[in-house]
LOBA-11598 format. One record per residue (C-alpha): residue number from 0; x, y, z. Coordinates in Angstrom, 1 decimal, decimal comma, always signed. Layout:
<pos NUM; u X; v Y; w Z>
...
***
This chain:
<pos 0; u +24,2; v -18,2; w +8,0>
<pos 1; u +22,5; v -18,7; w +4,6>
<pos 2; u +19,7; v -16,5; w +3,3>
<pos 3; u +16,1; v -17,7; w +3,8>
<pos 4; u +14,5; v -19,1; w +0,7>
<pos 5; u +10,7; v -18,6; w +0,3>
<pos 6; u +8,8; v -21,8; w -0,4>
<pos 7; u +5,8; v -19,9; w -1,6>
<pos 8; u +6,5; v -16,7; w -3,6>
<pos 9; u +2,8; v -15,9; w -3,6>
<pos 10; u +2,6; v -15,9; w +0,3>
<pos 11; u +1,4; v -12,3; w +0,5>
<pos 12; u -1,7; v -12,9; w -1,6>
<pos 13; u -2,5; v -16,1; w +0,3>
<pos 14; u -2,1; v -14,4; w +3,7>
<pos 15; u -4,2; v -11,4; w +2,7>
<pos 16; u -7,0; v -13,6; w +1,3>
<pos 17; u -7,1; v -15,6; w +4,5>
<pos 18; u -7,2; v -12,5; w +6,7>
<pos 19; u -10,0; v -11,1; w +4,6>
<pos 20; u -12,1; v -14,1; w +5,6>
<pos 21; u -11,6; v -13,4; w +9,4>
<pos 22; u -15,1; v -12,2; w +10,3>
<pos 23; u -14,0; v -11,0; w +13,7>
<pos 24; u -11,2; v -8,8; w +12,3>
<pos 25; u -13,8; v -7,2; w +10,0>
<pos 26; u -16,1; v -6,6; w +12,9>
<pos 27; u -13,5; v -4,7; w +14,9>
<pos 28; u -12,2; v -2,9; w +11,9>
<pos 29; u -8,7; v -4,5; w +11,8>
<pos 30; u -6,7; v -4,5; w +8,6>
<pos 31; u -3,6; v -6,5; w +7,7>
<pos 32; u -1,5; v -3,9; w +6,0>
<pos 33; u +1,9; v -5,5; w +5,6>
<pos 34; u +2,6; v -9,2; w +5,4>
<pos 35; u +6,3; v -9,8; w +5,1>
<pos 36; u +8,4; v -13,0; w +5,5>
<pos 37; u +8,0; v -13,9; w +9,2>
<pos 38; u +6,2; v -10,6; w +9,9>
<pos 39; u +2,6; v -9,3; w +9,9>
<pos 40; u +1,5; v -5,7; w +10,6>
<pos 41; u -2,2; v -5,3; w +11,6>
<pos 42; u -3,7; v -1,8; w +12,0>
<pos 43; u -6,7; v -1,3; w +14,3>
<pos 44; u -8,2; v +2,2; w +14,4>
<pos 45; u -9,3; v +3,3; w +17,8>
<pos 46; u -12,9; v +2,7; w +18,6>
<pos 47; u -14,3; v +3,6; w +22,0>
<pos 48; u -16,5; v +0,4; w +21,9>
<pos 49; u -13,3; v -1,6; w +22,2>
<pos 50; u -11,9; v +0,2; w +25,2>
<pos 51; u -12,0; v -0,5; w +28,9>
<pos 52; u -13,3; v +1,9; w +31,6>
<pos 53; u -10,2; v +4,2; w +31,4>
<pos 54; u -10,4; v +4,7; w +27,7>
<pos 55; u -7,6; v +2,5; w +26,6>
<pos 56; u -7,9; v -0,6; w +24,4>
<pos 57; u -9,2; v -3,6; w +26,3>
<pos 58; u -6,6; v -6,2; w +26,9>
<pos 59; u -8,7; v -8,8; w +25,1>
<pos 60; u -8,5; v -6,7; w +21,9>
<pos 61; u -4,7; v -6,4; w +22,2>
<pos 62; u -4,5; v -10,2; w +22,8>
<pos 63; u -6,7; v -10,8; w +19,7>
<pos 64; u -4,5; v -8,6; w +17,5>
<pos 65; u -1,3; v -10,1; w +18,8>
<pos 66; u -2,6; v -13,7; w +18,3>
<pos 67; u -3,6; v -12,9; w +14,7>
<pos 68; u -0,4; v -11,1; w +13,9>
<pos 69; u +1,7; v -14,0; w +15,3>
<pos 70; u -0,3; v -16,6; w +13,4>
<pos 71; u -0,2; v -14,8; w +10,1>
<pos 72; u +3,5; v -14,1; w +10,6>
<pos 73; u +4,1; v -17,8; w +10,7>
<pos 74; u +1,6; v -18,4; w +7,9>
<pos 75; u +3,9; v -16,2; w +5,6>
<pos 76; u +6,5; v -18,9; w +5,9>
<pos 77; u +4,3; v -21,9; w +5,2>
<pos 78; u +3,7; v -23,7; w +2,0>
<pos 79; u +0,2; v -24,9; w +1,1>
<pos 80; u +0,9; v -27,8; w -1,3>
<pos 81; u -2,2; v -28,1; w -3,5>
<pos 82; u -4,5; v -26,4; w -1,0>
<pos 83; u -6,6; v -23,6; w -2,5>
<pos 84; u -8,8; v -23,1; w +0,5>
<pos 85; u -6,3; v -21,4; w +2,8>
***
């Protein structure tokens, strides 16, 4: 198996800039702390306002973070030929 070659060496900056424009992530206090090729680590500090009746994170919040992490993990591997608005 050959080593993966990055198409965009500036992927981390592009991914972080895009994440910073996610208004909902800002609202819930989420932070993208580590974009890596094919990976994305998002931290979300516990907030009681995001919990369900038993005090655990609501499943909708978990789904939201998982959706964003998966999308941004894929985004680390993409190239954006001539697109500055990503």
